[in-house]
C-alpha positions in Angstrom: 0.1 -0.1 0.0 1.4 3.4 -1.0 1.9 6.0 1.9 0.6 8.8 -0.3 -2.5 7.7 -2.3 -2.2 11.0 -4.0 0.4 9.2 -6.5 -2.4 7.7 -8.4 -2.8 11.1 -9.8 0.5 12.5 -9.9 1.4 15.6 -11.8 4.2 13.8 -13.5 2.6 11.4 -15.8 5.8 9.9 -16.9 5.8 7.5 -13.9 3.0 5.0 -13.0 2.6 2.3 -10.4 4.1 -1.1 -11.1 5.5 -4.1 -9.2 9.4 -4.9 -9.3 11.2 -7.8 -10.3 13.9 -9.1 -8.1 16.4 -8.8 -11.5 15.4 -5.0 -11.4 16.3 -4.5 -7.2 19.5 -6.2 -8.2 20.5 -3.4 -10.7 20.3 -1.0 -7.9 22.2 -3.0 -5.6 25.1 -3.5 -8.5 24.9 0.6 -9.1 25.5 1.6 -5.3 28.4 -1.3 -5.1 29.7 -0.1 -8.4 29.9 3.5 -7.5 31.4 2.7 -4.2 34.3 0.7 -5.4 34.7 3.2 -8.3 35.3 6.1 -5.9 37.3 3.9 -3.2 40.0 3.1 -6.3 39.6 6.5 -7.9 40.4 8.4 -4.8 43.1 6.0 -3.7 41.4 4.9 -0.6 42.5 1.6 -1.0 45.5 0.1 -3.0 44.8 -1.7 -6.1 46.4 -3.3 -9.2 45.4 -2.8 -12.7 46.6 -4.9 -15.4 44.9 -6.0 -18.6 41.7 -4.4 -18.2 41.5 -5.9 -14.7 41.3 -4.6 -11.3 42.6 -6.4 -8.1 42.7 -5.6 -4.6 43.2 -7.6 -1.1 41.0 -6.6 1.6 42.2 -8.9 4.4 42.1 -12.4 3.4 39.6 -11.6 0.7 40.6 -11.2 -3.1 38.3 -8.7 -4.9 38.3 -8.4 -8.9 36.5 -6.2 -11.5 36.6 -5.9 -15.0 36.9 -2.3 -16.0 39.0 0.7 -17.5 40.7 4.1 -16.5 39.5 6.7 -18.6 40.2 10.2 -19.3 41.0 12.6 -15.8 41.7 9.2 -14.5 38.2 8.1 -14.0 37.5 4.5 -12.8 34.9 2.8 -14.7 34.0 -0.7 -13.8 31.5 -3.4 -15.1 29.1 -4.0 -12.3 28.5 -7.6 -13.4 32.1 -8.3 -12.8 32.7 -7.1 -9.4 33.6 -10.2 -7.5 34.6 -11.2 -4.1 36.5 -14.8 -3.8 35.1 -15.6 -6.9 31.2 -14.8 -6.0 29.2 -11.5 -6.9 30.0 -8.7 -4.6 26.9 -7.6 -2.9 26.4 -4.4 -0.4 26.9 -6.9 2.5 30.2 -7.3 1.2 31.0 -4.0 0.9 30.2 -2.9 4.2 32.7 -5.6 5.5 35.3 -3.8 3.2 34.0 -0.4 4.7 35.0 -1.9 8.2 38.4 -2.3 7.3 39.0 1.4 6.3 41.2 3.6 8.2 38.6 6.3 9.6 36.2 6.7 12.7 33.9 4.3 13.6 31.3 6.9 13.3 32.3 7.8 9.8 32.0 4.2 8.6 28.6 3.9 10.4 27.5 6.7 8.7 28.6 5.9 5.4 27.1 2.2 5.6 23.8 3.8 6.6 23.7 6.3 3.8 24.6 3.4 1.2 21.8 1.3 2.8 19.3 4.1 2.6 20.3 5.1 -1.1 19.5 1.3 -1.8 16.4 1.6 -0.1 15.2 4.3 -1.8 16.3 3.2 -5.2 14.3 0.0 -4.6 11.3 2.2 -3.8 11.5 4.2 -6.9 12.0 0.8 -8.9 8.7 -0.8 -7.2 6.6 2.0 -7.4 7.7 4.1 -10.5 8.0 3.4 -14.0 9.8 5.5 -16.2 7.9 6.3 -19.5 9.5 5.3 -22.8 11.1 8.5 -23.3 11.8 11.7 -21.5 12.9 13.4 -24.6 9.9 15.7 -25.0 9.0 16.8 -21.4 9.1 20.3 -19.9 11.7 21.5 -17.8 9.7 20.9 -14.7 8.7 17.5 -15.4 12.1 16.5 -16.2 13.4 17.6 -12.7 10.9 14.8 -11.5 12.0 12.6 -14.1 15.6 12.7 -13.7 15.7 10.0 -11.2 19.0 8.7 -11.8 21.1 10.6 -9.1 24.5 11.5 -8.7 26.7 9.6 -11.4 29.7 9.4 -9.1 28.8 9.6 -5.4 28.0 6.4 -3.9 25.6 7.7 -1.7 23.8 9.3 -4.5 20.2 9.1 -3.0 21.1 8.8 0.6 18.7 11.6 1.9 19.5 10.5 5.5 16.6 12.2 7.4 13.9 11.2 5.0 11.7 8.3 5.6 10.4 6.3 2.8 7.1 8.1 3.3 9.0 11.4 3.2 11.1 10.5 0.0 7.4 9.6 -1.4 5.8 12.8 -0.6 8.8 15.3 -1.0 11.3 13.6 -3.3 11.5 15.0 -6.7 10.8 11.5 -8.1 7.3 11.0 -7.3 6.2 14.5 -8.7 4.4 15.4 -5.9 3.5 18.7 -5.0 2.8 20.7 -1.8 2.4 24.1 -0.2 4.9 25.9 1.9 4.7 26.2 5.6 4.7 30.1 6.7 5.9 31.6 9.7 6.0 35.2 11.3 9.1 36.1 13.1 9.8 39.1 14.9 12.1 41.4 13.1 14.9 41.7 15.5 15.3 37.9 14.5 15.5 38.6 10.9 17.9 39.9 8.1 16.3 40.3 4.8 17.6 41.6 1.3 14.7 42.3 -1.2 16.9 43.7 -3.7 15.6 47.6 -3.2 12.4 46.8 -3.1 10.0 47.5 -0.2 9.2 44.2 1.7 5.4 44.8 1.4 5.7 45.1 -2.6 7.7 42.1 -2.7 5.4 40.0 -1.0 2.4 41.0 -2.8 4.3 40.6 -6.3 5.6 37.0 -5.1 2.6 35.7 -3.7 -0.3 37.8 -4.9 -2.7 40.2 -2.8 -4.8 37.4 -1.8 -2.2 35.0 -0.3 -0.4 38.2 1.3 -3.8 39.3 2.7 -4.7 35.8 3.8 -1.5 35.4 5.9 -1.4 38.8 7.5 -4.9 38.2 8.6 -3.7 34.9 10.2 -0.9 37.0 11.7 -3.7 39.8 13.4 -5.7 36.9 14.7 -2.8 35.5 16.6 -1.8 38.9 17.9 0.8 40.0 15.4 1.1 42.6 13.0 3.3 43.2 9.7 5.2 45.9 11.2 6.6 43.8 13.9 7.2 40.6 12.2 8.3 39.3 8.8 7.1 36.6 6.8 9.6 33.4 6.3 8.6 30.3 4.1 9.7 26.8 5.4 9.6 23.5 3.7 6.9 21.6 5.3 9.0 18.8 6.2 11.6 21.1 7.7 8.8 22.6 9.7 7.9 19.2 11.2 11.5 18.5 11.8 12.4 21.7 13.7 8.9 22.1 15.6 10.4 21.0 18.9 13.0 23.8 18.5 10.3 26.6 17.9 8.5 25.5 21.0 10.1 28.0 23.1 9.8 31.1 20.5 6.2 30.2 19.6 5.4 30.4 23.5 7.2 33.9 23.7 5.5 35.2 20.5 8.7 35.7 18.9 7.3 33.2 16.4 3.6 32.9 14.9 2.8 29.7 12.9 0.6 30.8 10.0 0.0 27.4 8.4 0.3 26.2 4.7 -0.6 28.6 2.0 0.1 30.0 -1.6 1.2 28.2 -4.6 2.1 24.7 -5.1 5.6 23.4 -5.4 7.6 20.3 -6.5 11.3 19.3 -5.2 13.6 19.6 -7.8 16.7 17.1 -8.2 18.8 19.2 -5.7 15.6 18.4 -3.1 15.8 21.8 -1.1 15.3 23.7 -4.4 11.5 23.7 -5.0 10.0 24.8 -8.3 6.7 26.7 -8.5 4.4 24.3 -10.5 1.4 26.8 -9.9 3.4 29.3 -12.3 6.7 28.1 -14.0 7.9 31.9 -14.4 7.5 32.6 -10.8 10.7 32.2 -8.5 12.1 28.6 -7.4 12.7 28.9 -3.7 15.5 27.7 -1.9 14.8 26.2 1.5 17.1 24.6 3.9 16.4 20.8 4.7 18.2 19.1 7.8 18.8 16.2 5.3 22.2 14.5 4.4 22.4 14.0 0.6 25.9 12.9 -1.2 28.4 14.5 0.8 26.6 17.4 2.6 24.1 18.6 5.3 21.4 20.3 3.2 21.2 23.2 5.4 21.9 26.9 3.9 25.0 28.9 5.6 23.3 31.9 7.2 25.6 34.4 6.0 25.2 33.5 2.4 21.5 34.2 2.4 21.4 38.1 2.1 24.4 38.2 0.3 23.3 36.1 -3.0 21.6 39.3 -4.3 24.8 41.0 -4.0 26.7 38.4 -5.8 23.8 38.0 -8.5 24.0 41.7 -9.3 27.5 41.3 -9.6 27.5 38.9 -12.1 24.3 40.2 -14.0 26.1 43.7 -14.7 29.5 42.0 -15.6 27.7 39.6 -18.0 25.8 42.7 -19.3 28.8 44.8 -19.8 30.9 42.0 -21.4 31.1 42.6 -25.1 32.1 38.9 -26.0 29.4 37.4 -23.8 26.9 39.8 -25.3 28.1 39.0 -28.8 28.2 35.1 -28.1 24.7 35.4 -26.3 25.3 32.0 -24.9 25.1 32.7 -21.2 22.4 33.3 -18.8 22.1 33.3 -15.0 19.2 32.7 -12.4 19.6 35.7 -10.3 19.1 35.2 -6.6 17.2 38.1 -6.1 16.1 38.1 -2.7 17.0 36.2 0.6 15.9 36.3 4.4 17.7 34.6 7.2 17.7 34.3 11.0 19.9 36.4 13.2 20.6 37.0 16.6 19.3 40.3 18.1 21.6 43.2 19.5 20.5 42.1 23.3 21.6 38.5 22.7 20.0 36.5 25.5 19.0 33.6 26.9 15.4 34.0 25.3 17.3 34.4 21.5 19.3 31.1 21.8 16.8 29.5 19.6 17.8 32.0 16.6 21.3 30.7 17.0 20.3 27.1 17.3 18.0 27.2 14.0 20.0 29.7 11.8 21.1 27.3 9.1 17.8 25.5 9.4 15.6 28.4 8.8 15.9 30.7 5.8 14.9 31.2 2.1 16.7 32.4 -1.2 14.4 33.6 -4.2 15.8 32.7 -7.4 14.6 33.5 -11.1 13.0 31.0 -12.8 11.8 33.0 -16.0 15.1 32.7 -17.6 14.3 28.9 -18.2 11.4 29.5 -20.2 12.7 31.1 -23.5 10.1 30.8 -26.2 10.5 28.6 -29.1 12.8 26.5 -27.3 13.6 23.5 -25.3 15.3 24.1 -21.6 16.8 20.7 -20.2 18.6 20.0 -16.7 22.3 19.4 -17.9 22.3 16.3 -15.9 20.0 14.7 -18.1 22.3 14.8 -21.2 24.3 11.9 -19.8 21.2 9.5 -19.2 19.9 7.0 -21.1 16.5 6.1 -22.1 14.1 3.1 -22.0 15.0 2.4 -25.3 18.5 1.9 -24.6 19.7 5.2 -26.3 21.2 8.1 -24.7 18.6 11.1 -24.0 20.6 12.9 -26.7 20.4 10.1 -29.2 17.9 11.9 -31.5 19.7 15.3 -31.3 23.0 13.6 -32.3 21.3 11.6 -35.3 19.7 15.1 -36.6 23.1 17.0 -36.5 25.7 14.7 -36.4 28.0 14.3 -33.3 30.7 17.0 -34.0 28.3 19.8 -34.9 26.3 19.2 -32.1 29.4 18.8 -29.7 31.0 22.1 -30.9 27.7 23.6 -30.2 27.7 22.1 -26.6 31.2 23.3 -25.9 30.8 26.9 -27.2 27.8 26.9 -25.2 28.4 25.3 -21.8 32.5 25.3 -21.6 33.4 28.6 -23.1 31.4 31.1 -21.2 32.4 29.7 -17.7 36.0 29.5 -19.0 35.9 33.1 -19.8 34.3 34.2 -16.5 37.3 32.4 -15.1 39.9 33.7 -17.4 38.6 37.2 -18.3 37.2 38.2 -15.3 38.9 36.0 -12.4 35.5 34.4 -11.3 35.1 30.6 -10.8 31.5 29.2 -10.5 30.5 26.0 -9.3 29.2 24.8 -12.8 28.3 21.0 -11.9 25.5 19.5 -13.8 22.9 20.3 -11.0 23.5 24.2 -11.3 23.6 24.2 -15.1 20.5 24.1 -17.6 20.9 24.1 -21.3 18.7 25.9 -23.6 18.1 24.0 -26.8 17.0 25.6 -30.1 16.1 22.9 -33.0 17.8 20.7 -30.9 21.6 22.4 -30.5 22.8 24.0 -27.7 22.1 27.6 -27.7 22.4 29.0 -24.0 23.7 27.5 -20.7 22.0 28.9 -17.4 24.1 28.9 -14.6 22.7 29.3 -10.8 23.5 28.5 -7.2 26.3 31.2 -6.6 25.8 32.2 -3.1 27.8 29.4 -1.3 30.5 28.5 -4.1 31.6 31.4 -6.0 35.4 31.9 -5.6 37.8 34.5 -6.7 41.5 35.8 -5.8 41.7 39.3 -5.2 44.9 39.9 -7.2 43.2 38.1 -10.2 40.1 40.0 -10.5 39.7 41.9 -13.6 37.6 44.8 -12.2 38.4 45.1 -8.3 36.0 47.6 -8.0 32.9 45.7 -9.2 33.5 43.2 -6.4 30.6 43.5 -3.6 32.1 45.3 -0.4 31.4 42.0 1.6 32.6 43.4 4.9 29.8 45.7 4.6 27.1 43.2 3.9 27.7 40.9 6.7 29.8 41.2 9.9 30.9 37.8 9.5 33.3 38.8 6.5 35.1 41.5 8.6 38.7 40.3 8.7 37.8 36.9 7.8 40.5 34.5 6.7 41.2 33.6 3.0 39.4 30.4 1.7 36.5 30.5 4.0 34.1 32.5 2.2 34.5 33.7 -1.6 38.1 35.0 -1.6 40.7 32.5 -2.0 44.5 33.0 -1.6 45.4 30.7 -4.5 44.6 30.5 -8.1 44.8 27.0 -8.4 41.7 26.6 -6.2 39.7 28.6 -8.9 41.4 26.2 -11.5 40.3 23.1 -9.3 36.9 24.6 -9.0 36.4 24.9 -12.5 38.2 21.4 -13.7 36.3 19.6 -11.1 32.7 20.9 -11.9 32.9 21.4 -15.7 35.0 18.5 -16.6 35.7 15.8 -14.1 32.3 15.2 -12.4 30.4 16.8 -15.3 31.5 16.4 -18.9 33.4 13.2 -18.3 30.0 11.4 -17.8 28.9 12.5 -21.4 32.4 11.7 -23.1 32.4 8.3 -21.6 28.6 8.0 -22.5 29.4 9.0 -26.2 32.3 6.3 -26.3 30.2 3.7 -24.9 27.5 4.5 -27.9 30.0 4.7 -30.2 29.2 8.6 -31.4 32.9 9.4 -31.1 36.0 8.3 -28.5 36.6 9.9 -25.4 40.0 11.3 -27.2 38.0 13.0 -29.9 35.5 14.5 -27.2 38.4 15.9 -25.1 40.6 17.2 -28.2 37.6 19.0 -29.3 37.2 20.7 -25.8 40.8 21.6 -25.7 40.8 23.0 -29.4 37.8 25.3 -28.6 39.7 26.6 -25.2 43.1 26.8 -27.6 41.0 28.9 -30.0 39.6 31.3 -27.5 43.0 31.6 -26.0 44.4 32.6 -29.4 41.6 34.9 -30.0 43.2 37.9 -28.1 40.1 38.1 -25.9 41.9 37.6 -23.1 45.7 38.5 -22.2 48.1 35.1 -22.1 49.4 36.6 -19.1 45.9 35.9 -17.3 45.7 32.4 -19.1 49.3 31.3 -17.8 48.5 32.0 -14.6 45.6 29.4 -14.2 47.9 26.4 -15.8 45.0 24.5 -17.1 47.1 22.3 -19.1 49.6 20.9 -16.6 49.8 17.1 -17.2 48.9 16.3 -13.5 46.4 18.1 -11.5 44.5 17.7 -8.2 41.0 17.2 -8.0 38.3 16.8 -5.2 38.2 13.5 -3.2 34.3 13.3 -2.5 34.4 9.9 -0.6 37.4 10.5 1.5 36.0 13.9 2.5 32.9 11.8 4.0 35.1 9.4 5.4 37.6 11.7 7.1 36.5 15.6 7.5 36.0 17.2 10.5 33.9 20.1 9.3 32.0 21.0 5.9 35.1 23.2 5.0 37.7 20.6 5.2 38.9 19.6 1.7 41.0 16.3 0.6 42.0 16.0 -2.9 44.1 13.4 -4.9 46.2 13.7 -8.2 44.7 12.8 -11.8 46.1 13.0 -15.1 45.0 15.8 -17.3 43.9 14.6 -21.0 43.6 18.6 -21.7 47.8 18.6 -21.5 48.2 16.3 -24.2 45.1 17.6 -26.4 46.4 20.9 -26.4 50.0 20.4 -27.1 48.5 18.4 -30.0 46.3 21.1 -31.4 48.9 24.0 -31.2 52.6 22.5 -30.7 53.2 24.5 -27.6 51.5 24.5 -24.5 51.1 28.1 -22.8 50.8 26.4 -19.7 
């Protein structure tokens, strides 16, 4: 019996209910185990031997073997059907025994095991209760966000969602396509920071909510004894409200907070879980709300300092893009501006009765993100992550696009659209953005990549002060939030090492993003990975030779070094003492070879 009968009437008809088969459930387990061992090998967490297409490693007295390959950027790719331990198929139970031998704390080991089990549990629920339609290729953007059920292609805990029960997953996960209203709180202004980007608060809420919903909420507030002069509105994810409700007992009793109930438009979860898409009006804002849920590597709360900083960063980027002649001429880059934010703060007379605000600050905030830019007329917008997915017909999602245009023409358009603008932001302006697949959308015109849309800048944008092209344009961070006053390098947005900018670019655009697409293209014989990355290197070389950016800036990034470092996602999960601690391993950089092949001499 389904926990949520409304699934029978799902607004995402690409799924229907069905019974599962054991073989399908086994595929989910194979994937969890495969991605775990790919990460263990790739990040050098376990020692192994690779010879003749075979990986061999010893764990205690056990012998583990697998067929596979080492592809570009040193990515390890295993055949899931070949993973064996002492000659028998390697199950998750076997994998848990391997985890027990890893050098890390018991707490970290236990958390990893729990998240792997929960990932498998939710995958099996999806397999049992949701059936993918034959093709997702013609779906709208919002429906694709729901239909993109695969999860992270590298991280072994790609659907862990620790904190979500199966019923929560069914109700609030993106896969089931369920919609829900937001829970609303009214909080005393002394506990709030807000940035409405120059708009008056009342005007903002009437525009965002509509007059009827705004009046409804203010009426409820007035009935409970509050007023809009002394209290500000804060939307909360309904799951989060249920989770943090015990911590709200004190402020509710003190009338520091009023609970106004559910109201307003309907939303559905995006693939990022905490960003919600407006299904009542797709041109209205997406809202990013914190969740006390661990997914892949991170707790999905929001750093309080970043919430009201978000509009400043978006304004900075938007102005830069609008004033950049090359970007305007190419017309291949847009951003989803984060144009408003509301966060908790401690009042000046910080006392015992305000301790709840400190405890809840990472768990109670909201960021409003422009969604209208995703809806260009006469175009199709798709989540970037779906490009590397495969449909029920066994062909890639992009198969019909490749067949219509040819792989070289389509790949050239993709690189010019999705790689060069991000490279230009970095090398020409000195700004690195976290352009991984979940932070990118692709606008297609007649099936060809036309424009990339970037988002989520408030936590992950980075720059080095002496590499910024226009230092006067940088937001005055110390005036925005006191947390930034005398803050050290590498804690917020300013880094002390240009290598960190290169790493963010290479990791998010290449290693954990386009490397999935190049592998897929090779697997389906569209082109070799060598051809794919030679095209990327050639496009960057052409940009570098165009004179748009001085070579003195290009050289400082050392993009074409033969060996580079990349972030170790699983190692961080096993060893990090806090969210800001980073772990790395060294990999081969294929761009070095291809760049030299295309221009003879590298400018690195």
